[in-house]
N, C-alpha and C positions, 0 to 999 in steps of 0.2 A: 504493500499499499504506499509506504514512504517512498519507495523508488518511482511509483507511478505519479505521486504528487510532484517529485523533483522533475520528472520528465515534462509534466504538463507545465510547470513553471518555466522551463527551459524553452519549450515550444512557444509559449506565450511571449516570453522575451525576444525569441528570434523573430516572432510575427510582428511585434512592435517595431523591431529595428528594420525590419523589411518594409513595413508601411512608411517609415520615416525617410526613406531614401527616395528622393523625388528627382525626376528629370526636369528639364527646363520647361517644358509645356505645363506640367503639374505645379511647379513652382509659380509660373505666371497665373495660372488659373486661381491658385490659392491666394496669391497677392490681390487680384481683382475682386475676390470675394470677401477678403478680411482686412485689408489695409485701412486703418481708421481715417487717415488724411484723405484718402480716395472717397470713402463713404461719406465723410462729412461734406466734401466738395460736391458729390452727387446730390446730396440734400439741397444745396443752394440752386442747382438746376431745377429741383422740384419746387422750390420757393418762387423761382421765376415763373414757372408753369403755372402756379396758383395765381400769380399776379395777372395773368391773362384773363382770368374771371373777372377781376375787380376792373380791369381796363374796359371791358364790354358792358358793364352795368348801365342800365338805363337811369335816368333821373327819376326820383320818387315823386309822385304827385303830392300836392299840398291840399289840405282840408281845413277850411275856415268856417267860423260861426260868428256872425254879426247880429246885432239887434237894431230895432227901429221902432219908433212910435211912442217913445217916452212922453208922458203928459207932465209938463212943467208949470201948467197953470192950474189954479183951483177949479174943481168941478162943482157946479150948483145943481143939486138935486132937489126937486120940489119935495117939500114936506120934511126934508132933512137938513136943509141948509147948505152952506158951503163948506166943503172939506177936500182934502188933498188925496188924490188918486195917482201916485206917480207911475205904477206899473200898468195902468189901464191902457189898452191899445198897443201894448208892446208886442212886436213881431220878431221872431227868431228867423234869421236867413242863413242857412247852410250853403256853403260854396265849395268848389273843387278847382284846382288849378293845376297845370302841367307845363313844364319847360320843354319845348321841342328843339333838340339839337340839329342844326343844319349843317350842310357841307360835309357829311360823312365823318363827323368828329369821332363817334363811337367805333366805326369801322377802322379809322386811322389809328386810334389809341389801341385797339386789338392788334392791328398789323404791327405797331411798334413794339408791343409786348411779346408778340410771337417772335420777332427778330431779335429781341433782347434774350429770350429763351434760347434761341439758335446760337447766339454769341456765347452764352454761359455754357452751352453744351460743347462748343468748340473749345473753349478755354478749359473745360473739364478733361476733354481729350488731350490737350496740351499738357496738362499737369500730369495725366496718367503716362504720357510720352516721356516725360523727365524723370518720373519715378521708376519706370520701367528701365531706363538707363542705369539708375542707382541699383536696381534689382539685379540687372545683368552683370553689372560690375562686381557686386558681391558674390554672385554665383561663380564668376570667373576667378575671383580671389580664392574661392574655396578649391576649385580645381587645380589652381596653380599651387596653392600651399600643399595640397595632397601630393601632387607630383614632386614637389621639392622634398617633401618628407620621404616619400619612397625612394627618391635619388639618395637622400642622405643615409637612409637605412641600408640601401645596397652598397653604398661607398663604405659604410662602417663594417659591414659583413665582409667585404672584399678586404678591407684593411686589417680586420682581425686575423684573417688567414695569413697576411704578410707578417704581422707580428708573431704569429705562431711559428711560422718558418724561420723568422729572424731569432727567436729564442732557441730554436733547435740548432741554428748556426753558431750562436753565441756558446752554447754548451759544447759544441764540437771545436770551439776555438776559432771558428772562420771569421768572426767580426768582434770588434772591440766593445767593451761595456758602453762606452760613450756613444757609439752608434746605435746599440740597442736602446739606450735611454732616449735618443733623440727621436727614434722611431715610435716608441711607446708614448713620448710626449705629444706627438702630433695627433694622437687618437682624440685628445680633448677637443680639437676643432670639429670632428665629426659629431662628438657628443653635443657641442654647442649648436651645430646646424640642426640637429634633430630636435632639440628643445626649442629653438627659435621657430622651426617649422611647425611643431605642435601648437606653440602659442599663436602663430599666424593663422593656422587652420581654425583653431578655436574662436579666435576673435572674429574671423570672417563669418563663421557660422552664427555667431550671436548677432552680428549686424544684419545678416539676411533674416534671421528670425524677428528681429525688430520690425523689418518691413512687412514681413508676413503675419505680424502679431501672433506669433506662435510661442507657445509656453512649453513645448517639448523640451525635456532635459538635453543639453547639447551632446552628451554621449550618445543619445539615441537618435538625433537628428543628422541627417546626411543628405547629400545630392549626388547625382551622377550625371555624367556627360562626357563628350568627346573632348579631350585637351589636345587639340590639333589644329591646323590651319588649312583653308582651302586655297589653292594657288589660282583658281579661275575667277578673275575679277573683271566685271563688265566695264564698258567705256563709261566715262564720267557723264556724258550727256543722258545716258539712260537714267542715272541716278538723279539728275536735275529734273528731268521730265516727271519722274514719280514724285519728287519732292514738291513740285508746284501742285500737284493734284492731292497729295496726302498730308501736307503740313497743317495741323489744326490751327496754329497760330496765324498763319496766313489766311486761312478760311475765316477765322474770327475777324481779322481785319477787313476782309471783303464784306462780311456780314454787317460790320460797323458802319461802312459806307452806306449800305442799303438802308440801315435804321435811321441814320442821319438824314438821308433824303426823306423817309417817311416822316420824321419829326419836323421836317421844314414844311411838308404839306400840312402837317397837323397845326403848326403855328400859323399858317395862312387861314386854315379853317377856323381856328380859335378866334381870329379877328373878326369873323362874321357875327352878326347880330342874331340871337336866338329869341324867337317870339315866346311869350307865355300865354297859353289859352286858359281862360276862365269861364265858369258857368256857375249860376246859382238858382236857388229856388227860394220863394217867399209867399206867404199867405197875407196879402195886402190888397184889398179891393181897389180898383181903379175908380176914381172919381167920375170919369166919363162913361163908366160901365160898372154900376153897383153890383152886378152879378159875377163880374170877373175877379174873383177873390185870389186865384191861384196864378202866380206869375213865374216866369222862367226868363233869366237873363243870361247874356254871354257877353264876353270882351276879349280883346286881343291887345297884349301889351309888348310893344317892340322898342328896345333901347335905340336912341338915336346915336349913330357912330359919328359924332362930331369930332372927337379925338380918337385916334387909332392908338389904343393902349397896348396893342400887341406888337408894335412896329419893332421894338428892341429884340423880342424874341425871334421874330422873322429873320432879323439880321444875324442873330447869334447861331441860329440853326443852319443858315446858309453858309456862315464861316466854318461851323463844325463839319459840313460836308468836305470842304477843301482840306480841313486838318486831317480828317480820317482818310482821305485820298492820299495825302503825303505820308502817313503812318503805313498805309498799305505798301506803297512803294519802298519805304524803309523795311518793312517785313519781308518783301520779295527779295531786296538785296541781301538781307540776312540769311535767307534760305540758300542763296547761291554761295554766300561765304561759308556758311557752315558746311554745306556739302562738299565744296573745293577743299576745305581744311581737313575734314575728315577723310576724304578720298586720298589726300596727300599722306596722311598718317598710315592708312592701310597699305598704300604703295611702298612706303618706306619701310614698314614692318616686313612685308613680303620680300623686298630686295635683301634684307638682312637674313631672313629665314632660309631662303633658297640655298645659299652656300653652306649654311649650317648643317642643313638636312642632307644635302648631297655630299658634302666633303668633310667639314670641320669635326662633326661628332665622331665619324668613323675614324678620322686621323687621330683624334685625341685618345680615343680607345686603343687603337693600335700602338701609338707611341707609349702610352702607359704600360700596356701588356709587355711590349718588347723591352722597355727600359726596367721594368720589374724583373722580367726573366733574366736580363743581362746582369742586374745587381745581384740577383740571388746566386748566380754563377761567377760572381767576381769580375764581370766584364765592364761594369759602370760604377760610378762612385755614388755615395749616399746623397750627395747634392744633387746629382742627376736624377736619382730616384725620387727625391722629395719633390723637385721641380716638375717632374712628369706627373706625379700624383696632383700637385696643385693645378697645373695647366689642364688636366683632365676635369677636375671639379669645376674650374672656372668656365670651361667651354660648355659642359653639359648643363650647368646652372644658368649660363647665359642663354642657352637654347630655350629652356623653359621659361625664363623671363621674357624672351621675345615672343614665344607663343602667347603669354598673358598679355603682352602689350599689343599683339595682333588682335586677339579676342576683344580687348578693351577698345581698340580703334575700330573694330567692326561694330561694336556696339554704339560707338560714337557716330558712325556713319548711319546706322539704323535710326538713331536719334535725330540726325540731321535730315534724313529723308522723310521720316515721319511714320515709318512702318518697317517691319523686319524684311531686309532685303538680302542680309547675310545671316544665315542661321547660326 
């Protein structure tokens, strides 16, 4: 029974560990569903959507109640004398009025509100675009830290074999004590590299979990993905064309121009006079018709536009159109600048990676193995052996760092374009 419980616990732990290993698509989906900053900004878009209802509301009708027929003179009643009857003959007159908005004011307010919602939606996509770049950078940092850790462990395992052989040579009198000491002292560098890689890996995981709002213990959280580069890079013009269609900040700038044009039309419409229609009912007999006690009246109240009190708003909205047009041109120029800069970074990374992959890595391994073999058989000096070890580590580590730089530059290009063009 005890053995069964232990097995179930082990299987559960393995299952949890397997569940916490996420690929890039899973990380991105989890980010979009759980990131607090992204969710809070999405609520602001919903707020703009709710404002559309307010923008399209009709004016409320007004209800009034007036009275007429107060008696202010004494009333002489035969047999009773003179006395006051102030409420005698008083008539209550209910009325209703309604302001009619002309020149499509409600429709223009609704259109402006919808365009504001569209702008907020594009800005939300732009926030997501920038946060996804941060997410991708942390994802790459984890892959790079793991690769560096694996390299450091492999180097330490290789070097431990060298130490073991060197001790055997020392016991056989083939090398001096000082040479053995120098070889053993060099091991601390590998230990430092392993600890540094462990800290880097753990830190990158913590930062990625923060973006995912994930509370999984760091030891159980992990990601998986290819830590490599793609040598197939499309021409720059292709990325420029995609960016002009996909960049949400540029789309928001274009939508701001349309909203400014709508606001200018609304400013012109708000300068028009809106009539107020009124109607009322009274119980008041007409003197020329003693039987006509019930009367209905109506009126129209139109403000006189002697002074155009909306002239400043018309001018302001006209200027706002030009301002947003200039901001759109600035945003378009920024798109080209971002794409060109990111593309240059990717090209530079590829130019450095190609010789490393085709030549330098293999050469550094061959030199290390050759010099190590030669040193073990007395054909090379200790200095040559230590230099070969150092050169090998430098080349292999530089290659991993260059892959990390390439993947970061690829993420920067995705950010500049506005969508994922390099997986």
